[in-house]
C-alpha positions as CSV (number, residue, x, y, z in Angstrom):
1,M,69.3,-29.6,-2.6
2,I,65.8,-28.6,-2.8
3,I,63.9,-26.3,-0.5
4,D,60.2,-26.8,-0.3
5,K,57.6,-24.0,0.4
6,Q,57.8,-24.6,4.2
7,G,61.5,-23.9,4.2
8,R,62.7,-27.6,4.6
9,I,65.6,-29.1,2.9
10,A,64.6,-32.2,1.0
11,G,61.3,-32.0,3.0
12,K,62.9,-33.0,6.3
13,V,65.0,-30.2,8.0
14,S,64.1,-26.6,8.3
15,L,66.8,-23.9,7.6
16,I,65.9,-22.3,11.0
17,D,66.6,-25.6,12.7
18,I,70.1,-25.7,11.1
19,V,70.9,-22.1,12.0
20,L,69.8,-22.7,15.7
21,L,71.8,-25.9,15.8
22,L,74.9,-24.2,14.6
23,I,74.4,-21.3,17.2
24,F,74.0,-23.9,19.9
25,I,77.1,-25.7,18.8
26,G,79.0,-22.5,18.7
27,L,78.0,-21.5,22.2
28,L,79.0,-25.0,23.5
29,I,82.4,-24.7,22.0
30,G,82.8,-21.1,23.3
31,F,81.8,-22.3,26.9
32,G,84.2,-25.2,26.7
33,Y,87.1,-23.0,25.5
34,R,86.6,-20.4,28.2
35,N,85.9,-22.8,31.2
36,L,87.4,-26.1,30.5
37,A,90.7,-25.3,28.7
38,P,93.8,-25.2,30.8
39,R,94.7,-21.8,32.0
40,A,98.0,-20.1,31.1
41,V,100.4,-19.9,34.0
42,Q,100.6,-16.3,35.4
43,L,103.8,-15.5,37.1
44,T,102.9,-12.4,39.1
45,T,104.6,-10.9,42.1
46,A,103.4,-7.7,43.6
47,D,105.5,-5.1,45.6
48,T,108.7,-6.8,44.6
49,T,112.1,-5.2,44.7
50,F,114.2,-5.5,41.6
51,Y,117.3,-3.8,40.2
52,V,117.3,-1.9,36.9
53,T,120.7,-1.0,35.5
54,V,120.7,1.8,33.0
55,R,123.5,2.9,30.7
56,V,124.0,6.6,30.0
57,E,126.6,8.0,27.6
58,P,128.4,10.3,27.0
59,L,128.5,12.1,30.3
60,R,131.0,14.7,31.6
61,H,132.5,14.2,34.9
62,F,130.5,16.9,36.6
63,S,127.2,15.2,35.7
64,I,128.4,11.9,37.2
65,D,129.7,13.8,40.3
66,A,126.1,15.2,40.8
67,I,124.7,11.7,41.1
68,S,125.1,10.0,44.5
69,I,124.0,6.6,45.9
70,G,120.6,7.1,47.6
71,D,119.4,9.7,45.0
72,I,115.9,9.2,43.8
73,F,115.4,9.1,40.0
74,Y,112.1,9.9,38.2
75,E,110.6,9.2,34.8
76,R,110.7,12.7,33.3
77,H,107.2,12.7,31.8
78,E,105.3,11.0,34.5
79,Q,107.2,12.5,37.5
80,Q,106.7,9.3,39.4
81,P,109.8,7.8,41.2
82,L,111.4,5.0,39.4
83,G,114.0,4.0,42.0
84,V,116.8,4.8,44.2
85,V,120.4,4.7,43.1
86,A,122.1,1.6,44.6
87,D,125.3,1.5,42.5
88,I,127.2,3.6,40.1
89,Q,130.1,2.3,37.7
90,T,131.8,4.4,35.1
91,Q,134.2,3.7,32.3
92,P,135.7,5.9,29.5
93,A,133.1,6.7,26.7
94,M,134.1,5.1,23.4
95,D,133.6,6.5,19.9
96,I,133.7,4.6,16.7
97,I,136.0,5.8,13.9
98,K,135.9,4.2,10.5
99,L,139.3,3.6,9.0
100,P,139.9,4.1,5.3
101,D,139.4,0.4,4.6
102,G,136.0,0.5,6.4
103,T,137.2,-1.3,9.6
104,P,135.7,0.3,12.8
105,L,138.2,1.5,15.4
106,F,137.0,2.2,19.1
107,V,138.8,5.2,20.6
108,P,138.2,6.8,24.0
109,M,136.3,10.1,23.9
110,E,138.2,13.0,25.7
111,E,136.7,13.8,29.2
112,K,133.5,11.8,28.5
113,F,132.3,8.8,30.4
114,T,129.8,5.9,30.1
115,M,127.9,5.4,33.4
116,F,126.1,2.3,34.5
117,M,123.7,3.3,37.2
118,T,121.7,0.7,39.1
119,L,118.3,1.7,40.5
120,R,116.6,-0.2,43.3
121,C,112.9,-0.3,42.2
122,N,109.7,-1.4,43.6
123,G,107.0,-2.8,41.4
124,N,105.3,-5.8,39.9
125,I,106.7,-8.7,37.8
126,T,104.1,-10.3,35.5
127,E,104.2,-12.6,32.5
128,R,104.3,-9.4,30.4
129,G,107.5,-8.0,32.2
130,F,108.6,-5.6,34.9
131,F,106.4,-2.6,35.9
132,I,107.5,0.1,38.3
133,N,104.7,1.8,40.2
134,G,102.3,-0.5,38.5
135,N,102.3,1.2,35.2
136,T,105.8,2.1,34.0
137,H,106.9,-0.8,31.9
138,V,110.7,-1.4,31.8
139,A,112.4,-3.7,29.3
140,E,116.0,-4.3,28.4
141,G,117.1,-2.2,25.4
142,S,114.3,0.4,25.8
143,D,115.1,4.1,26.3
144,M,113.7,6.5,28.7
145,I,114.3,10.1,29.9
146,I,115.2,10.0,33.7
147,Q,116.0,12.8,36.1
148,S,117.0,13.5,39.6
149,N,117.1,16.8,41.4
150,M,120.4,17.6,39.7
151,V,120.6,15.6,36.5
152,A,118.4,14.7,33.5
153,C,119.5,12.3,30.8
154,I,118.5,9.8,28.3
155,A,119.1,6.3,29.6
156,R,119.0,2.8,27.9
157,I,117.9,-0.1,30.2
158,Y,120.9,-2.3,30.2
159,S,119.7,-5.1,32.5
160,I,117.1,-6.1,35.0
161,S,117.7,-8.4,37.9
162,D,116.2,-9.5,41.1
163,N,119.4,-8.9,42.9
164,L,122.1,-6.2,43.1
165,G,124.9,-7.0,40.7
166,G,123.0,-9.8,39.1
């Protein structure tokens, strides 16, 4: 390719013309992508009630006795209400002991319990997940420090459902 003194390739097309043409094509593609492409489906519900079940272990009996249905729990750092206790289930806490051959053995821990506490929460459900109070994201398997007026504990989110017991 030969560029002459006037900046034309092979005496016909200017380099500036090519750059302007490429910019124009890029703008057309951008406009088409933004305005003509099908939009992603957004599943969003606002002010929805859903139920978050958290697993807390190991707890002693007096900690469980300090929690009642109707208590309000807060996220410890934000001090915003997460939800109201709707259900409490307990079972003996289990510990894992390795046998000499490496096999794990589950044995109950003395006077300690695993608690499954279900909170009735209000928030938003979006394509990115569940949000309590618009900004506290909750996802199964994540940990958070929660507290009531009587108890503070580290809880792992066990399940999230749109109905109690689901």
